[in-house]
C-alpha positions, 0 to 999 in steps of 0.5 A: 500499499505505501508503494501506491501512495510513493507511485501516485506522489511520484506520478503527481510530483513529475506532473507539477515539476512537467507543468513548471518547466513548461511555464518556464520555457514558454512565459520565462522566455517570454518575460526574458525577451520583453525585459531584455528588449525594454533594456535595449531600447531605454536611453537611461539603461548603462551601457553594461545592462545594454550589452547583457540584454543584447547577449541575451535576445541573441541567445533567444534567438539561437543566434550565439549557439554553434549547434543552431548555427550548423544544424543544417550541417548534420553528418550523414547517418553512415558517417557517425559514430556510436556516441552521435548515433545514440545523441541523435536518438536522443535528440529525436526522443525529446522533440517526440516528448515536446510534440506529445505535450504541445499536441495535450489540451489544457485538460490533459486531453488529446487535442484535434490537430490542424493543418498548421500543427 
């Protein structure tokens, strides 16, 4: 019986953690973007604050991430070693999981897809 209670607690904890992570990725990024943009546009902001905000905007936009810039230059599969193949599979699984979460509605039910998904 204790195992069942522990499993239910773990499920609830995992659900809450996933909700917080999802909100941080959506709402947090939006707030960071708006704050950084406002700082860059503020004529009274210090040079250091503007430089930090500019870097944040470039990071949010993927301009400073070499992986994002070079993502189109992926090795052909037949040239990859085991570690590279494992990393590619893990990235595909993460993408699949993100898409599955995006497909769920607010109430956890599966929503119907549209032509824009």
